[in-house]
N, CA, C, O and the ligand as a Tripos MOL2 file, in Angstrom:
@<TRIPOS>MOLECULE
protein
  305   303    77     0     0
PROTEIN
NO_CHARGES

@<TRIPOS>ATOM
      1 N         -45.6360   11.1280    5.4770 N.3       1 MET1
      2 CA        -45.3500   10.5000    6.7790 C.3       1 MET1
      3 C         -44.9880    9.0240    6.5850 C.2       1 MET1
      4 O         -45.6240    8.3060    5.8140 O.2       1 MET1
      5 N         -43.9700    8.6020    7.2920 N.am      2 THR2
      6 CA        -43.5500    7.2180    7.1620 C.3       2 THR2
      7 C         -43.9960    6.3950    8.3630 C.2       2 THR2
      8 O         -43.8510    5.1720    8.3630 O.2       2 THR2
      9 N         -44.5270    7.0400    9.3650 N.am      3 GLY3
     10 CA        -44.9500    6.3140   10.5600 C.3       3 GLY3
     11 C         -43.8260    6.0990   11.5430 C.2       3 GLY3
     12 O         -44.0420    5.5420   12.6200 O.2       3 GLY3
     13 N         -42.6250    6.5310   11.1920 N.am      4 ARG4
     14 CA        -41.5120    6.3390   12.1080 C.3       4 ARG4
     15 C         -41.3840    7.5650   13.0040 C.2       4 ARG4
     16 O         -41.4710    8.6970   12.5270 O.2       4 ARG4
     17 N         -41.1820    7.3490   14.2750 N.am      5 SER5
     18 CA        -41.1320    8.4590   15.2100 C.3       5 SER5
     19 C         -39.7630    8.5870   15.8720 C.2       5 SER5
     20 O         -39.5960    9.3610   16.8140 O.2       5 SER5
     21 N         -38.7880    7.8310   15.3820 N.am      6 THR6
     22 CA        -37.4500    7.9230   15.9690 C.3       6 THR6
     23 C         -36.9010    9.3300   15.7760 C.2       6 THR6
     24 O         -36.7870    9.7910   14.6400 O.2       6 THR6
     25 N         -36.5630   10.0120   16.8420 N.am      7 PRO7
     26 CA        -36.0580   11.3760   16.6870 C.3       7 PRO7
     27 C         -34.6710   11.3900   16.0700 C.2       7 PRO7
     28 O         -33.8830   10.4660   16.2770 O.2       7 PRO7
     29 N         -34.3760   12.4230   15.3210 N.am      8 ARG8
     30 CA        -33.0160   12.6240   14.8240 C.3       8 ARG8
     31 C         -32.0610   12.6430   16.0040 C.2       8 ARG8
     32 O         -32.3770   13.2100   17.0500 O.2       8 ARG8
     33 N         -30.9060   12.0340   15.8490 N.am      9 GLY9
     34 CA        -29.9570   12.0120   16.9410 C.3       9 GLY9
     35 C         -30.0090   10.7090   17.7120 C.2       9 GLY9
     36 O         -29.0770   10.3780   18.4460 O.2       9 GLY9
     37 N         -31.1050    9.9600   17.5480 N.am     10 ALA10
     38 CA        -31.1810    8.6490   18.1850 C.3      10 ALA10
     39 C         -30.2880    7.6570   17.4440 C.2      10 ALA10
     40 O         -29.8790    6.6370   17.9960 O.2      10 ALA10
     41 N         -29.9970    7.9750   16.1880 N.am     11 TYR11
     42 CA        -29.0940    7.1450   15.3960 C.3      11 TYR11
     43 C         -27.6880    7.2110   15.9740 C.2      11 TYR11
     44 O         -27.2670    8.2550   16.4730 O.2      11 TYR11
     45 N         -26.9600    6.0990   15.9080 N.am     12 THR12
     46 CA        -25.5690    6.1280   16.3370 C.3      12 THR12
     47 C         -24.7170    6.7920   15.2700 C.2      12 THR12
     48 O         -23.6290    7.2860   15.5660 O.2      12 THR12
     49 N         -25.2000    6.8100   14.0290 N.am     13 GLY13
     50 CA        -24.4270    7.4090   12.9560 C.3      13 GLY13
     51 C         -25.3030    7.5800   11.7420 C.2      13 GLY13
     52 O         -26.4450    8.0290   11.8360 O.2      13 GLY13
     53 N         -24.7430    7.2090   10.5750 N.am     14 ARG14
     54 CA        -25.5450    7.2960    9.3590 C.3      14 ARG14
     55 C         -25.7980    5.8810    8.8660 C.2      14 ARG14
     56 O         -25.1560    4.9430    9.3390 O.2      14 ARG14
     57 N         -26.7240    5.7050    7.9220 N.am     15 PRO15
     58 CA        -26.9930    4.3560    7.4410 C.3      15 PRO15
     59 C         -25.8750    3.8430    6.5430 C.2      15 PRO15
     60 O         -25.2590    4.6050    5.7970 O.2      15 PRO15
     61 N         -25.6260    2.5500    6.6270 N.am     16 CYS16
     62 CA        -24.6840    1.9070    5.7150 C.3      16 CYS16
     63 C         -25.1610    2.1260    4.2860 C.2      16 CYS16
     64 O         -26.3490    1.9790    3.9970 O.2      16 CYS16
     65 N         -24.2400    2.4770    3.3900 N.am     17 ARG17
     66 CA        -24.6110    2.7370    1.9940 C.3      17 ARG17
     67 C         -25.1600    1.4780    1.3140 C.2      17 ARG17
     68 O         -25.9730    1.5670    0.3940 O.2      17 ARG17
     69 N         -24.7200    0.3370    1.7620 N.am     18 GLY18
     70 CA        -25.1160   -0.9030    1.0980 C.3      18 GLY18
     71 C         -26.4480   -1.4570    1.5650 C.2      18 GLY18
     72 O         -27.2310   -1.9480    0.7520 O.2      18 GLY18
     73 N         -26.7220   -1.3860    2.8810 N.am     19 CYS19
     74 CA        -27.8970   -2.0890    3.3890 C.3      19 CYS19
     75 C         -28.7270   -1.2550    4.3660 C.2      19 CYS19
     76 O         -29.7150   -1.7480    4.9110 O.2      19 CYS19
     77 N         -28.3360    0.0040    4.5930 N.am     20 ARG20
     78 CA        -29.1310    0.9350    5.4100 C.3      20 ARG20
     79 C         -29.0700    0.6590    6.9090 C.2      20 ARG20
     80 O         -29.8030    1.2850    7.6740 O.2      20 ARG20
     81 N         -28.2180   -0.2580    7.3430 N.am     21 THR21
     82 CA        -28.0270   -0.4530    8.7740 C.3      21 THR21
     83 C         -27.3240    0.7700    9.3540 C.2      21 THR21
     84 O         -26.3190    1.2060    8.7910 O.2      21 THR21
     85 N         -27.8120    1.3400   10.4560 N.am     22 PRO22
     86 CA        -27.0880    2.4750   11.0510 C.3      22 PRO22
     87 C         -25.7020    2.0470   11.5240 C.2      22 PRO22
     88 O         -25.5470    1.0230   12.1890 O.2      22 PRO22
     89 N         -24.7130    2.8370   11.1750 N.am     23 ILE23
     90 CA        -23.3310    2.5280   11.5370 C.3      23 ILE23
     91 C         -22.6720    3.7850   12.0900 C.2      23 ILE23
     92 O         -23.1250    4.8950   11.8100 O.2      23 ILE23
     93 N         -21.5910    3.6190   12.8850 N.am     24 PRO24
     94 CA        -20.8400    4.8010   13.3430 C.3      24 PRO24
     95 C         -20.3080    5.5740   12.1450 C.2      24 PRO24
     96 O         -19.9270    4.9770   11.1380 O.2      24 PRO24
     97 N         -20.2820    6.8880   12.2500 N.am     25 SER25
     98 CA        -19.9580    7.7080   11.0830 C.3      25 SER25
     99 C         -18.5160    7.5600   10.6320 C.2      25 SER25
    100 O         -18.1760    7.9640    9.5200 O.2      25 SER25
    101 N         -17.6410    6.9780   11.4900 N.am     26 ARG26
    102 CA        -16.2520    6.8200   11.0470 C.3      26 ARG26
    103 C         -16.1040    5.6390   10.0940 C.2      26 ARG26
    104 O         -15.0750    5.5120    9.4300 O.2      26 ARG26
    105 N         -17.1220    4.7680   10.0140 N.am     27 LEU27
    106 CA        -17.0600    3.6180    9.1150 C.3      27 LEU27
    107 C         -17.6620    3.9600    7.7600 C.2      27 LEU27
    108 O         -18.5820    4.7710    7.6650 O.2      27 LEU27
    109 N         -17.1240    3.3220    6.6950 N.am     28 TYR28
    110 CA        -17.6590    3.5190    5.3560 C.3      28 TYR28
    111 C         -18.8860    2.6420    5.1370 C.2      28 TYR28
    112 O         -19.8550    3.0650    4.5060 O.2      28 TYR28
    113 N         -18.8390    1.4120    5.6640 N.am     29 LEU29
    114 CA        -19.9000    0.4330    5.4800 C.3      29 LEU29
    115 C         -20.0500   -0.3620    6.7720 C.2      29 LEU29
    116 O         -19.1590   -0.3370    7.6210 O.2      29 LEU29
    117 N         -21.1800   -1.0720    6.9290 N.am     30 CYS30
    118 CA        -21.3160   -1.9570    8.0860 C.3      30 CYS30
    119 C         -20.3760   -3.1550    7.9210 C.2      30 CYS30
    120 O         -19.8390   -3.3790    6.8360 O.2      30 CYS30
    121 N         -20.1850   -3.9030    8.9680 N.am     31 GLY31
    122 CA        -19.2610   -5.0320    8.9380 C.3      31 GLY31
    123 C         -19.6330   -6.0700    7.8950 C.2      31 GLY31
    124 O         -18.7530   -6.6230    7.2360 O.2      31 GLY31
    125 N         -20.9190   -6.3440    7.7320 N.am     32 ASP32
    126 CA        -21.3530   -7.3510    6.7640 C.3      32 ASP32
    127 C         -20.9810   -6.9410    5.3470 C.2      32 ASP32
    128 O         -20.4610   -7.7470    4.5760 O.2      32 ASP32
    129 N         -21.2500   -5.6850    5.0100 N.am     33 CYS33
    130 CA        -20.9330   -5.2090    3.6590 C.3      33 CYS33
    131 C         -19.4250   -5.1330    3.4670 C.2      33 CYS33
    132 O         -18.9030   -5.5140    2.4190 O.2      33 CYS33
    133 N         -18.7340   -4.6410    4.4760 N.am     34 TRP34
    134 CA        -17.2740   -4.5130    4.4120 C.3      34 TRP34
    135 C         -16.6330   -5.8600    4.1220 C.2      34 TRP34
    136 O         -15.6930   -5.9480    3.3320 O.2      34 TRP34
    137 N         -17.1480   -6.9240    4.7690 N.am     35 ASP35
    138 CA        -16.5840   -8.2620    4.5970 C.3      35 ASP35
    139 C         -16.7290   -8.7680    3.1690 C.2      35 ASP35
    140 O         -15.9960   -9.6650    2.7540 O.2      35 ASP35
    141 N         -17.6590   -8.2070    2.4200 N.am     36 GLN36
    142 CA        -17.8670   -8.6660    1.0390 C.3      36 GLN36
    143 C         -16.8970   -8.0130    0.0520 C.2      36 GLN36
    144 O         -16.7560   -8.4730   -1.0810 O.2      36 GLN36
    145 N         -16.2330   -6.9430    0.4830 N.am     37 LEU37
    146 CA        -15.3020   -6.2610   -0.4210 C.3      37 LEU37
    147 C         -14.0570   -7.1130   -0.6380 C.2      37 LEU37
    148 O         -13.6370   -7.8350    0.2660 O.2      37 LEU37
    149 N         -13.4630   -7.0350   -1.8280 N.am     38 PRO38
    150 CA        -12.1890   -7.7410   -2.0460 C.3      38 PRO38
    151 C         -11.1380   -7.1900   -1.0810 C.2      38 PRO38
    152 O         -11.1300   -5.9910   -0.8000 O.2      38 PRO38
    153 N         -10.2420   -8.0590   -0.5660 N.am     39 PRO39
    154 CA         -9.2080   -7.6120    0.3880 C.3      39 PRO39
    155 C          -8.4010   -6.4410   -0.1290 C.2      39 PRO39
    156 O          -8.0580   -5.5410    0.6370 O.2      39 PRO39
    157 N          -8.0900   -6.4360   -1.4240 N.am     40 VAL40
    158 CA         -7.2680   -5.3530   -1.9690 C.3      40 VAL40
    159 C          -8.0260   -4.0300   -1.9170 C.2      40 VAL40
    160 O          -7.4230   -2.9790   -1.6990 O.2      40 VAL40
    161 N          -9.3370   -4.0740   -2.1140 N.am     41 ALA41
    162 CA        -10.1480   -2.8520   -2.0430 C.3      41 ALA41
    163 C         -10.2410   -2.3760   -0.5930 C.2      41 ALA41
    164 O         -10.1820   -1.1770   -0.3230 O.2      41 ALA41
    165 N         -10.3860   -3.3200    0.3340 N.am     42 ARG42
    166 CA        -10.4410   -2.9460    1.7600 C.3      42 ARG42
    167 C          -9.1520   -2.2630    2.1850 C.2      42 ARG42
    168 O          -9.1740   -1.2710    2.9140 O.2      42 ARG42
    169 N          -8.0270   -2.8010    1.7220 N.am     43 ARG43
    170 CA         -6.7390   -2.2300    2.0840 C.3      43 ARG43
    171 C          -6.6170   -0.8090    1.5350 C.2      43 ARG43
    172 O          -6.1240    0.0900    2.2160 O.2      43 ARG43
    173 N          -7.0730   -0.6180    0.2950 N.am     44 ALA44
    174 CA         -7.0080    0.7170   -0.3100 C.3      44 ALA44
    175 C          -7.8910    1.6940    0.4670 C.2      44 ALA44
    176 O          -7.4980    2.8350    0.7080 O.2      44 ALA44
    177 N          -9.0710    1.2450    0.8520 N.am     45 LEU45
    178 CA        -10.0030    2.1360    1.5440 C.3      45 LEU45
    179 C          -9.5320    2.4590    2.9610 C.2      45 LEU45
    180 O          -9.9120    3.4860    3.5230 O.2      45 LEU45
    181 N          -8.7140    1.5940    3.5340 N.am     46 ASN46
    182 CA         -8.2050    1.8460    4.8840 C.3      46 ASN46
    183 C          -7.0760    2.8740    4.8970 C.2      46 ASN46
    184 O          -6.7240    3.4050    5.9500 O.2      46 ASN46
    185 N          -6.5190    3.1470    3.7380 N.am     47 ARG47
    186 CA         -5.4490    4.1240    3.6490 C.3      47 ARG47
    187 C          -6.0570    5.5160    3.7570 C.2      47 ARG47
    188 O          -6.9850    5.8470    3.0190 O.2      47 ARG47
    189 N          -5.5480    6.3200    4.6590 N.am     48 ARG48
    190 CA         -6.0820    7.6770    4.8190 C.3      48 ARG48
    191 C          -5.0310    8.6740    4.3390 C.2      48 ARG48
    192 O          -4.1340    9.0620    5.0880 O.2      48 ARG48
    193 N          -5.1610    9.0820    3.0740 N.am     49 ASP49
    194 CA         -4.2630   10.1030    2.5530 C.3      49 ASP49
    195 C          -5.0970   11.0720    1.7250 C.2      49 ASP49
    196 O          -6.3180   11.1170    1.8740 O.2      49 ASP49
    197 N          -4.4490   11.8550    0.8470 N.am     50 ASP50
    198 CA         -5.2270   12.8620    0.1250 C.3      50 ASP50
    199 C          -6.1080   12.2620   -0.9750 C.2      50 ASP50
    200 O          -6.9050   12.9730   -1.5860 O.2      50 ASP50
    201 N          -5.9670   10.9640   -1.2280 N.am     51 GLN51
    202 CA         -6.8450   10.2990   -2.1920 C.3      51 GLN51
    203 C          -7.9960    9.5510   -1.5130 C.2      51 GLN51
    204 O          -8.7990    8.9040   -2.1840 O.2      51 GLN51
    205 N          -8.0720    9.6390   -0.1970 N.am     52 ALA52
    206 CA         -9.0810    8.8730    0.5380 C.3      52 ALA52
    207 C         -10.5010    9.2420    0.0960 C.2      52 ALA52
    208 O         -11.3670    8.3760   -0.0250 O.2      52 ALA52
    209 N         -10.7240   10.5300   -0.1430 N.am     53 THR53
    210 CA        -12.0550   10.9620   -0.5610 C.3      53 THR53
    211 C         -12.4050   10.4080   -1.9410 C.2      53 THR53
    212 O         -13.5420   10.0060   -2.1880 O.2      53 THR53
    213 N         -11.4250   10.3910   -2.8310 N.am     54 ALA54
    214 CA        -11.6550    9.8580   -4.1790 C.3      54 ALA54
    215 C         -11.9850    8.3730   -4.1150 C.2      54 ALA54
    216 O         -12.8550    7.8950   -4.8430 O.2      54 ALA54
    217 N         -11.2890    7.6380   -3.2410 N.am     55 ARG55
    218 CA        -11.5610    6.2110   -3.1080 C.3      55 ARG55
    219 C         -12.9450    5.9770   -2.5190 C.2      55 ARG55
    220 O         -13.6630    5.0710   -2.9410 O.2      55 ARG55
    221 N         -13.3120    6.7940   -1.5490 N.am     56 LEU56
    222 CA        -14.6300    6.6610   -0.9410 C.3      56 LEU56
    223 C         -15.7170    6.9110   -1.9900 C.2      56 LEU56
    224 O         -16.7510    6.2440   -1.9900 O.2      56 LEU56
    225 N         -15.4760    7.8780   -2.8850 N.am     57 ARG57
    226 CA        -16.4550    8.1610   -3.9340 C.3      57 ARG57
    227 C         -16.5920    6.9610   -4.8750 C.2      57 ARG57
    228 O         -17.6900    6.6500   -5.3370 O.2      57 ARG57
    229 N         -15.4760    6.2910   -5.1560 N.am     58 GLN58
    230 CA        -15.5320    5.0950   -6.0100 C.3      58 GLN58
    231 C         -16.3470    3.9930   -5.3400 C.2      58 GLN58
    232 O         -17.1450    3.3070   -5.9800 O.2      58 GLN58
    233 N         -16.1250    3.8420   -4.0420 N.am     59 LEU59
    234 CA        -16.8910    2.8430   -3.2950 C.3      59 LEU59
    235 C         -18.3830    3.1380   -3.3750 C.2      59 LEU59
    236 O         -19.1750    2.2500   -3.6910 O.2      59 LEU59
    237 N         -18.7680    4.3710   -3.0940 N.am     60 TYR60
    238 CA        -20.1830    4.7180   -3.0640 C.3      60 TYR60
    239 C         -20.8040    4.6690   -4.4570 C.2      60 TYR60
    240 O         -21.9560    4.2620   -4.6030 O.2      60 TYR60
    241 N         -20.0510    5.0790   -5.4880 N.am     61 ASP61
    242 CA        -20.5560    4.9700   -6.8630 C.3      61 ASP61
    243 C         -20.8510    3.5160   -7.2060 C.2      61 ASP61
    244 O         -21.8570    3.1970   -7.8390 O.2      61 ASP61
    245 N         -19.9460    2.6430   -6.7710 N.am     62 HIS62
    246 CA        -20.0990    1.2190   -7.0450 C.3      62 HIS62
    247 C         -21.3450    0.6780   -6.3350 C.2      62 HIS62
    248 O         -22.1530   -0.0290   -6.9380 O.2      62 HIS62
    249 N         -21.4890    1.0140   -5.0620 N.am     63 VAL63
    250 CA        -22.6390    0.5480   -4.2920 C.3      63 VAL63
    251 C         -23.9350    1.0650   -4.9170 C.2      63 VAL63
    252 O         -24.9040    0.3200   -5.0620 O.2      63 VAL63
    253 N         -23.9420    2.3480   -5.2860 N.am     64 ASP64
    254 CA        -25.1510    2.9580   -5.8440 C.3      64 ASP64
    255 C         -25.5280    2.3460   -7.1900 C.2      64 ASP64
    256 O         -26.7020    2.3350   -7.5610 O.2      64 ASP64
    257 N         -24.5380    1.8360   -7.9230 N.am     65 SER65
    258 CA        -24.8220    1.2540   -9.2340 C.3      65 SER65
    259 C         -25.4430   -0.1350   -9.1090 C.2      65 SER65
    260 O         -25.9170   -0.6950  -10.0970 O.2      65 SER65
    261 N         -25.4400   -0.6910   -7.9000 N.am     66 GLY66
    262 CA        -26.0790   -1.9800   -7.6680 C.3      66 GLY66
    263 C         -25.2110   -3.1790   -8.0060 C.2      66 GLY66
    264 O         -25.6880   -4.3140   -7.9930 O.2      66 GLY66
    265 N         -23.9330   -2.9380   -8.3100 N.am     67 ARG67
    266 CA        -23.0470   -4.0610   -8.6010 C.3      67 ARG67
    267 C         -22.6560   -4.7660   -7.3060 C.2      67 ARG67
    268 O         -22.6920   -4.1590   -6.2360 O.2      67 ARG67
    269 N         -22.2780   -6.0600   -7.3960 N.am     68 PRO68
    270 CA        -21.8850   -6.7930   -6.1840 C.3      68 PRO68
    271 C         -20.6810   -6.1540   -5.5160 C.2      68 PRO68
    272 O         -19.7470   -5.7130   -6.1870 O.2      68 PRO68
    273 N         -20.7060   -6.1050   -4.1870 N.am     69 LEU69
    274 CA        -19.6000   -5.5190   -3.4410 C.3      69 LEU69
    275 C         -18.2910   -6.2390   -3.7250 C.2      69 LEU69
    276 O         -17.2240   -5.6260   -3.7010 O.2      69 LEU69
    277 N         -18.3690   -7.5330   -3.9940 N.am     70 ALA70
    278 CA        -17.1700   -8.3300   -4.2410 C.3      70 ALA70
    279 C         -16.4690   -7.9210   -5.5240 C.2      70 ALA70
    280 O         -15.3270   -8.3230   -5.7510 O.2      70 ALA70
    281 N         -17.1240   -7.1290   -6.3730 N.am     71 GLU71
    282 CA        -16.5230   -6.7160   -7.6430 C.3      71 GLU71
    283 C         -15.9320   -5.3100   -7.5820 C.2      71 GLU71
    284 O         -15.4920   -4.7730   -8.5990 O.2      71 GLU71
    285 N         -15.9220   -4.7170   -6.3920 N.am     72 LEU72
    286 CA        -15.3870   -3.3640   -6.2730 C.3      72 LEU72
    287 C         -13.9110   -3.2990   -6.6530 C.2      72 LEU72
    288 O         -13.1030   -4.1050   -6.1920 O.2      72 LEU72
    289 N         -13.5750   -2.3390   -7.4900 N.am     73 GLU73
    290 CA        -12.1750   -2.0590   -7.7930 C.3      73 GLU73
    291 C         -11.8930   -0.6080   -7.4540 C.2      73 GLU73
    292 O         -12.5930    0.2910   -7.9210 O.2      73 GLU73
    293 N         -10.8730   -0.3770   -6.6450 N.am     74 ILE74
    294 CA        -10.4640    0.9640   -6.2760 C.3      74 ILE74
    295 C          -9.2470    1.3370   -7.1110 C.2      74 ILE74
    296 O          -8.2060    0.6840   -7.0320 O.2      74 ILE74
    297 N          -9.3820    2.3830   -7.9050 N.am     75 THR75
    298 CA         -8.2970    2.7550   -8.8040 C.3      75 THR75
    299 C          -7.6230    4.0590   -8.4010 C.2      75 THR75
    300 O          -6.6000    4.4280   -8.9780 O.2      75 THR75
    301 N          -8.1840    4.7650   -7.4120 N.am     76 ALA76
    302 CA         -7.5870    6.0450   -6.9960 C.3      76 ALA76
    303 C          -6.3780    5.8000   -6.1080 C.2      76 ALA76
    304 O          -5.7400    6.7520   -5.6570 O.2      76 ALA76
    305 ZN        -24.2080   -2.7750    5.0940 Zn       77 ZN77
@<TRIPOS>BOND
     1     1     2 1
     2     2     3 1
     3     3     4 2
     4     3     5 am
     5     5     6 1
     6     6     7 1
     7     7     8 2
     8     7     9 am
     9     9    10 1
    10    10    11 1
    11    11    12 2
    12    11    13 am
    13    13    14 1
    14    14    15 1
    15    15    16 2
    16    15    17 am
    17    17    18 1
    18    18    19 1
    19    19    20 2
    20    19    21 am
    21    21    22 1
    22    22    23 1
    23    23    24 2
    24    23    25 am
    25    25    26 1
    26    26    27 1
    27    27    28 2
    28    27    29 am
    29    29    30 1
    30    30    31 1
    31    31    32 2
    32    31    33 am
    33    33    34 1
    34    34    35 1
    35    35    36 2
    36    35    37 am
    37    37    38 1
    38    38    39 1
    39    39    40 2
    40    39    41 am
    41    41    42 1
    42    42    43 1
    43    43    44 2
    44    43    45 am
    45    45    46 1
    46    46    47 1
    47    47    48 2
    48    47    49 am
    49    49    50 1
    50    50    51 1
    51    51    52 2
    52    51    53 am
    53    53    54 1
    54    54    55 1
    55    55    56 2
    56    55    57 am
    57    57    58 1
    58    58    59 1
    59    59    60 2
    60    59    61 am
    61    61    62 1
    62    62    63 1
    63    63    64 2
    64    63    65 am
    65    65    66 1
    66    66    67 1
    67    67    68 2
    68    67    69 am
    69    69    70 1
    70    70    71 1
    71    71    72 2
    72    71    73 am
    73    73    74 1
    74    74    75 1
    75    75    76 2
    76    75    77 am
    77    77    78 1
    78    78    79 1
    79    79    80 2
    80    79    81 am
    81    81    82 1
    82    82    83 1
    83    83    84 2
    84    83    85 am
    85    85    86 1
    86    86    87 1
    87    87    88 2
    88    87    89 am
    89    89    90 1
    90    90    91 1
    91    91    92 2
    92    91    93 am
    93    93    94 1
    94    94    95 1
    95    95    96 2
    96    95    97 am
    97    97    98 1
    98    98    99 1
    99    99   100 2
   100    99   101 am
   101   101   102 1
   102   102   103 1
   103   103   104 2
   104   103   105 am
   105   105   106 1
   106   106   107 1
   107   107   108 2
   108   107   109 am
   109   109   110 1
   110   110   111 1
   111   111   112 2
   112   111   113 am
   113   113   114 1
   114   114   115 1
   115   115   116 2
   116   115   117 am
   117   117   118 1
   118   118   119 1
   119   119   120 2
   120   119   121 am
   121   121   122 1
   122   122   123 1
   123   123   124 2
   124   123   125 am
   125   125   126 1
   126   126   127 1
   127   127   128 2
   128   127   129 am
   129   129   130 1
   130   130   131 1
   131   131   132 2
   132   131   133 am
   133   133   134 1
   134   134   135 1
   135   135   136 2
   136   135   137 am
   137   137   138 1
   138   138   139 1
   139   139   140 2
   140   139   141 am
   141   141   142 1
   142   142   143 1
   143   143   144 2
   144   143   145 am
   145   145   146 1
   146   146   147 1
   147   147   148 2
   148   147   149 am
   149   149   150 1
   150   150   151 1
   151   151   152 2
   152   151   153 am
   153   153   154 1
   154   154   155 1
   155   155   156 2
   156   155   157 am
   157   157   158 1
   158   158   159 1
   159   159   160 2
   160   159   161 am
   161   161   162 1
   162   162   163 1
   163   163   164 2
   164   163   165 am
   165   165   166 1
   166   166   167 1
   167   167   168 2
   168   167   169 am
   169   169   170 1
   170   170   171 1
   171   171   172 2
   172   171   173 am
   173   173   174 1
   174   174   175 1
   175   175   176 2
   176   175   177 am
   177   177   178 1
   178   178   179 1
   179   179   180 2
   180   179   181 am
   181   181   182 1
   182   182   183 1
   183   183   184 2
   184   183   185 am
   185   185   186 1
   186   186   187 1
   187   187   188 2
   188   187   189 am
   189   189   190 1
   190   190   191 1
   191   191   192 2
   192   191   193 am
   193   193   194 1
   194   194   195 1
   195   195   196 2
   196   195   197 am
   197   197   198 1
   198   198   199 1
   199   199   200 2
   200   199   201 am
   201   201   202 1
   202   202   203 1
   203   203   204 2
   204   203   205 am
   205   205   206 1
   206   206   207 1
   207   207   208 2
   208   207   209 am
   209   209   210 1
   210   210   211 1
   211   211   212 2
   212   211   213 am
   213   213   214 1
   214   214   215 1
   215   215   216 2
   216   215   217 am
   217   217   218 1
   218   218   219 1
   219   219   220 2
   220   219   221 am
   221   221   222 1
   222   222   223 1
   223   223   224 2
   224   223   225 am
   225   225   226 1
   226   226   227 1
   227   227   228 2
   228   227   229 am
   229   229   230 1
   230   230   231 1
   231   231   232 2
   232   231   233 am
   233   233   234 1
   234   234   235 1
   235   235   236 2
   236   235   237 am
   237   237   238 1
   238   238   239 1
   239   239   240 2
   240   239   241 am
   241   241   242 1
   242   242   243 1
   243   243   244 2
   244   243   245 am
   245   245   246 1
   246   246   247 1
   247   247   248 2
   248   247   249 am
   249   249   250 1
   250   250   251 1
   251   251   252 2
   252   251   253 am
   253   253   254 1
   254   254   255 1
   255   255   256 2
   256   255   257 am
   257   257   258 1
   258   258   259 1
   259   259   260 2
   260   259   261 am
   261   261   262 1
   262   262   263 1
   263   263   264 2
   264   263   265 am
   265   265   266 1
   266   266   267 1
   267   267   268 2
   268   267   269 am
   269   269   270 1
   270   270   271 1
   271   271   272 2
   272   271   273 am
   273   273   274 1
   274   274   275 1
   275   275   276 2
   276   275   277 am
   277   277   278 1
   278   278   279 1
   279   279   280 2
   280   279   281 am
   281   281   282 1
   282   282   283 1
   283   283   284 2
   284   283   285 am
   285   285   286 1
   286   286   287 1
   287   287   288 2
   288   287   289 am
   289   289   290 1
   290   290   291 1
   291   291   292 2
   292   291   293 am
   293   293   294 1
   294   294   295 1
   295   295   296 2
   296   295   297 am
   297   297   298 1
   298   298   299 1
   299   299   300 2
   300   299   301 am
   301   301   302 1
   302   302   303 1
   303   303   304 2
@<TRIPOS>SUBSTRUCTURE
     1 MET1         2 RESIDUE 1 A MET
     2 THR2         6 RESIDUE 1 A THR
     3 GLY3        10 RESIDUE 1 A GLY
     4 ARG4        14 RESIDUE 1 A ARG
     5 SER5        18 RESIDUE 1 A SER
     6 THR6        22 RESIDUE 1 A THR
     7 PRO7        26 RESIDUE 1 A PRO
     8 ARG8        30 RESIDUE 1 A ARG
     9 GLY9        34 RESIDUE 1 A GLY
    10 ALA10       38 RESIDUE 1 A ALA
    11 TYR11       42 RESIDUE 1 A TYR
    12 THR12       46 RESIDUE 1 A THR
    13 GLY13       50 RESIDUE 1 A GLY
    14 ARG14       54 RESIDUE 1 A ARG
    15 PRO15       58 RESIDUE 1 A PRO
    16 CYS16       62 RESIDUE 1 A CYS
    17 ARG17       66 RESIDUE 1 A ARG
    18 GLY18       70 RESIDUE 1 A GLY
    19 CYS19       74 RESIDUE 1 A CYS
    20 ARG20       78 RESIDUE 1 A ARG
    21 THR21       82 RESIDUE 1 A THR
    22 PRO22       86 RESIDUE 1 A PRO
    23 ILE23       90 RESIDUE 1 A ILE
    24 PRO24       94 RESIDUE 1 A PRO
    25 SER25       98 RESIDUE 1 A SER
    26 ARG26      102 RESIDUE 1 A ARG
    27 LEU27      106 RESIDUE 1 A LEU
    28 TYR28      110 RESIDUE 1 A TYR
    29 LEU29      114 RESIDUE 1 A LEU
    30 CYS30      118 RESIDUE 1 A CYS
    31 GLY31      122 RESIDUE 1 A GLY
    32 ASP32      126 RESIDUE 1 A ASP
    33 CYS33      130 RESIDUE 1 A CYS
    34 TRP34      134 RESIDUE 1 A TRP
    35 ASP35      138 RESIDUE 1 A ASP
    36 GLN36      142 RESIDUE 1 A GLN
    37 LEU37      146 RESIDUE 1 A LEU
    38 PRO38      150 RESIDUE 1 A PRO
    39 PRO39      154 RESIDUE 1 A PRO
    40 VAL40      158 RESIDUE 1 A VAL
    41 ALA41      162 RESIDUE 1 A ALA
    42 ARG42      166 RESIDUE 1 A ARG
    43 ARG43      170 RESIDUE 1 A ARG
    44 ALA44      174 RESIDUE 1 A ALA
    45 LEU45      178 RESIDUE 1 A LEU
    46 ASN46      182 RESIDUE 1 A ASN
    47 ARG47      186 RESIDUE 1 A ARG
    48 ARG48      190 RESIDUE 1 A ARG
    49 ASP49      194 RESIDUE 1 A ASP
    50 ASP50      198 RESIDUE 1 A ASP
    51 GLN51      202 RESIDUE 1 A GLN
    52 ALA52      206 RESIDUE 1 A ALA
    53 THR53      210 RESIDUE 1 A THR
    54 ALA54      214 RESIDUE 1 A ALA
    55 ARG55      218 RESIDUE 1 A ARG
    56 LEU56      222 RESIDUE 1 A LEU
    57 ARG57      226 RESIDUE 1 A ARG
    58 GLN58      230 RESIDUE 1 A GLN
    59 LEU59      234 RESIDUE 1 A LEU
    60 TYR60      238 RESIDUE 1 A TYR
    61 ASP61      242 RESIDUE 1 A ASP
    62 HIS62      246 RESIDUE 1 A HIS
    63 VAL63      250 RESIDUE 1 A VAL
    64 ASP64      254 RESIDUE 1 A ASP
    65 SER65      258 RESIDUE 1 A SER
    66 GLY66      262 RESIDUE 1 A GLY
    67 ARG67      266 RESIDUE 1 A ARG
    68 PRO68      270 RESIDUE 1 A PRO
    69 LEU69      274 RESIDUE 1 A LEU
    70 ALA70      278 RESIDUE 1 A ALA
    71 GLU71      282 RESIDUE 1 A GLU
    72 LEU72      286 RESIDUE 1 A LEU
    73 GLU73      290 RESIDUE 1 A GLU
    74 ILE74      294 RESIDUE 1 A ILE
    75 THR75      298 RESIDUE 1 A THR
    76 ALA76      302 RESIDUE 1 A ALA
    77 ZN77       305 GROUP 0 **** ****
């Protein structure tokens, strides 16, 4: 038990991968984390094509590895 009683569904979305702030599910990260990404990485992540999932995986791998968001490189 964590002591939290917030029912499922009370969330507006899922937690931000970087800082756990609840965010709308259409966003990859909260605004604060997003602002830390290099502009070129943000532009790549905003592109929605058949490589979008691969780019999202690179973003999340980077976040999970604990490296600074400003060092993200999107190669897909
Ligand atoms: Zn965040």
